[in-house]
C-alpha positions as MATLAB code, in Angstrom:
seq = 'MTVYKKATIPLVCTYDDEADAAYVYLQHPIADAGVDRTITFDSRHGMLNIDLDARGHVLGLEIIGARAHLPPALLQAVLDAER';
ca = [
     104.648  114.385  129.094;
     106.919  113.714  126.617;
     110.549  112.922  127.276;
     112.983  112.826  124.597;
     116.452  110.788  124.596;
     118.928  109.680  122.664;
     119.578  106.123  122.634;
     122.931  105.085  121.361;
     122.733  101.530  120.062;
     123.796   99.717  116.687;
     121.819   99.827  113.639;
     122.108   96.603  111.832;
     120.648   96.781  108.303;
     120.671   95.029  104.994;
     120.308   96.149  101.445;
     119.949   94.412   98.298;
     121.454   96.701   95.544;
     119.371   94.918   92.300;
     116.071   94.690   94.302;
     116.343   97.611   96.102;
     115.279   96.823   98.779;
     116.581   97.542  102.486;
     115.826   95.956  105.427;
     116.176   97.800  109.091;
     116.671   94.947  112.047;
     114.908   96.551  115.236;
     115.892   93.206  116.503;
     118.653   91.311  115.219;
     118.729   88.137  114.855;
     115.450   87.629  114.386;
     114.746   83.789  115.549;
     113.519   81.629  112.670;
     110.393   81.905  112.953;
     110.558   84.892  114.543;
     108.584   86.925  112.188;
     104.591   86.149  113.239;
     102.979   88.596  110.623;
     103.952   91.340  108.141;
     101.894   94.318  108.094;
     102.457   96.068  104.439;
     102.119   99.168  103.410;
     102.100  100.192   99.803;
     102.062  103.321   97.646;
     102.698  104.269   94.109;
     106.247  105.449   95.867;
     107.325  102.572   97.217;
     106.598   99.872   99.759;
     107.293   99.103  103.495;
     106.588   96.208  105.106;
     107.118   95.494  109.296;
     107.500   92.874  110.547;
     105.934   92.138  113.729;
     106.473   88.827  116.558;
     103.457   86.735  117.951;
     102.966   89.614  120.639;
     102.823   92.754  118.055;
     106.522   93.926  118.829;
     107.845   95.745  115.785;
     111.459   93.495  114.822;
     112.196   94.917  111.482;
     111.217   97.388  108.582;
     111.855   96.338  105.180;
     111.803   99.258  102.796;
     111.169   98.496   98.602;
     112.073  100.955   96.758;
     114.871  102.147   99.463;
     117.006  104.999   96.613;
     114.241  106.957   96.755;
     113.374  107.135  101.164;
     116.480  105.865  102.650;
     119.335  108.499  102.705;
     121.817  107.662  100.397;
     124.866  107.731  102.661;
     123.532  104.930  105.135;
     122.588  102.247  101.420;
     126.235  103.007  100.997;
     127.499  102.537  104.597;
     125.861   99.212  103.990;
     126.928   98.039  100.897;
     130.779   99.250  101.878;
     130.671   97.069  105.280;
     128.831   94.229  103.237;
     132.060   93.849  100.760;
];
């Protein structure tokens, strides 16, 4: 049985406009040395890095080439919040 339930949690995201890289935190903050390994998915359209802790839990996602892959409203909201 599949259950869909809407969860309301704050989204923590950073965006570097010059590098066109965004980071979406699934756990925030990430402790120093909290990332045990990173899995990289690379394609000609961009790169996705998934950071995992020692137990294999996903801590966050880094999206390189974010303008091509994330909603413009999300990136603009992050830029506006950082100013």
